[in-house]
C-alpha positions in Angstrom: -67.8 18.9 99.5 -70.2 21.1 97.5 -70.3 23.4 100.5 -66.5 23.9 100.3 -66.6 24.6 96.6 -69.3 27.3 97.1 -67.2 28.9 99.8 -64.0 28.9 97.6 -65.9 30.3 94.7 -67.4 33.1 96.8 -64.0 33.9 98.3 -62.3 34.2 94.9 -65.2 36.2 93.5 -64.9 38.6 96.4 -61.2 39.0 95.9 -61.4 39.7 92.2 -64.3 42.2 92.7 -62.2 44.0 95.3 -59.2 44.2 93.0 -61.4 45.6 90.2 -63.2 48.1 92.4 -60.0 49.4 94.1 -58.3 49.9 90.7 -54.6 50.4 90.3 -52.9 53.1 92.4 -49.6 54.7 91.5 -47.7 56.3 94.3 -45.1 59.0 93.6 -42.4 60.3 96.0 -42.9 63.8 97.4 -40.5 66.0 95.5 -40.7 68.8 98.0 -39.2 66.8 100.9 -35.4 67.1 100.9 -33.3 64.0 101.0 -31.4 63.6 104.3 -28.7 61.2 105.4 -29.7 58.7 108.1 -28.8 59.7 111.6 -25.3 58.8 112.9 -24.9 55.9 115.3 -25.4 56.9 118.9 -23.9 55.0 121.8 -26.1 52.6 123.7 -27.0 54.2 127.0 -24.3 53.6 129.6 -22.6 50.9 127.6 -18.9 50.9 128.6 -19.1 54.3 130.3 -16.8 54.4 133.3 -15.6 58.0 132.6 -16.0 59.5 136.0 -14.7 56.5 137.9 -11.6 56.1 135.6 -10.8 59.8 135.9 -11.0 59.6 139.7 -9.1 56.3 139.8 -6.3 57.8 137.6 -6.2 60.9 139.9 -5.9 58.7 143.0 -3.2 56.6 141.5 -1.2 59.5 140.2 -1.6 58.5 136.6 -3.0 60.1 133.4 -6.4 58.6 132.5 -5.1 57.4 129.1 -2.2 55.5 130.8 -4.7 53.9 133.2 -7.0 52.9 130.3 -4.0 51.4 128.4 -3.1 49.3 131.4 -6.7 48.3 131.9 -7.1 47.2 128.3 -4.0 45.0 128.5 -6.1 42.7 130.7 -5.4 44.0 134.2 -8.1 45.0 136.6 -8.1 48.4 138.2 -7.5 46.7 141.5 -4.3 45.1 140.1 -3.2 48.5 138.7 -3.8 50.1 142.2 -1.8 47.3 143.8 1.1 48.0 141.4 1.0 51.8 141.6 0.1 52.4 145.3 0.1 49.0 147.1 -3.6 49.3 147.8 -5.8 46.3 148.2 -9.4 46.2 146.8 -11.1 47.5 150.0 -8.7 50.4 150.3 -9.2 51.4 146.7 -13.0 51.0 146.9 -13.0 53.2 150.1 -10.9 56.0 148.5 -13.1 56.0 145.3 -16.3 55.8 147.4 -15.3 59.0 149.3 -14.8 60.9 146.0 -18.0 59.5 144.4 -20.1 60.2 147.6 -19.0 63.9 147.5 -20.1 64.1 143.9 -23.5 62.6 144.7 -24.0 65.0 147.5 -23.0 67.9 145.2 -25.5 66.7 142.6 -28.3 66.6 145.2 -27.4 70.0 146.5 -27.4 71.5 143.0 -30.7 69.9 142.1 -29.4 67.6 139.3 -30.8 64.6 141.2 -33.4 64.2 143.9 -32.5 63.1 147.4 -34.2 59.8 146.8 -32.1 59.2 143.6 -29.0 60.1 145.6 -29.9 57.6 148.3 -30.4 54.9 145.7 -27.1 55.7 143.9 -25.3 55.6 147.2 -26.8 52.3 148.1 -25.6 50.8 144.8 -22.2 52.5 144.8 -20.1 49.8 146.6 -21.3 47.0 144.3 -20.8 49.1 141.2 -17.3 50.1 142.2 -16.4 46.5 143.0 -17.7 45.3 139.6 -15.8 48.1 137.7 -12.6 47.7 139.7 -12.5 43.9 139.2 -13.5 44.0 135.5 -10.9 42.8 133.0 -10.7 44.3 129.6 -9.0 42.0 127.2 -8.8 41.4 123.6 -12.3 40.0 123.0 -11.6 39.9 119.2 -9.5 36.8 119.5 -12.6 34.6 120.0 -13.6 32.3 117.3 -17.0 33.3 115.9 -19.9 31.0 116.7 -18.1 29.2 119.6 -18.2 29.6 123.3 -14.5 30.2 123.7 -15.3 33.2 125.9 -17.0 31.1 128.5 
C-alpha cells in the first residue's frame, strides 16, 4: 500500500514539475497566410458514371441521352427500354454495345491511353459490366424510411 502511495506521489510531482518547466505557451495565427475557402466537393471516383455506355445506348436506340436517362430514372432497366424502342432482348443489346465498346478500347490501346494488358483486362470484364449496367434499375430511393431496411 505504501508502495502505491509513493508511486502516485512521484507521478503527481513529475507532472507538476513538467507543467512548471514547460511554462505557458501562447499560439497566434499566422497573419501572412491568406484565408481560403475549403475545396468544393468532388465526385467519388466512378460513382454513378455510366456516361459512355448511356451515350452509346442512346445512339443505338435512336434516342437523345437525356430522354434515355429520364426513362431509366423512372425505374426501367436499359434492357426494358431497348425492348420497347427496338424489340431487342438483353443478349442482342449487350452484343451491340460490346461491339462499340470494344472498338473504343482498341482505339485507346492504339493511341497509348491504356496498355495492351489494361485493354485485355477491360475487355474481359466488359460483358459482366454491361450486364450489370443494363439491368440496373434507378428508382426513387428517397422514398425509403430512414433507419429501416425497406430497401432490402
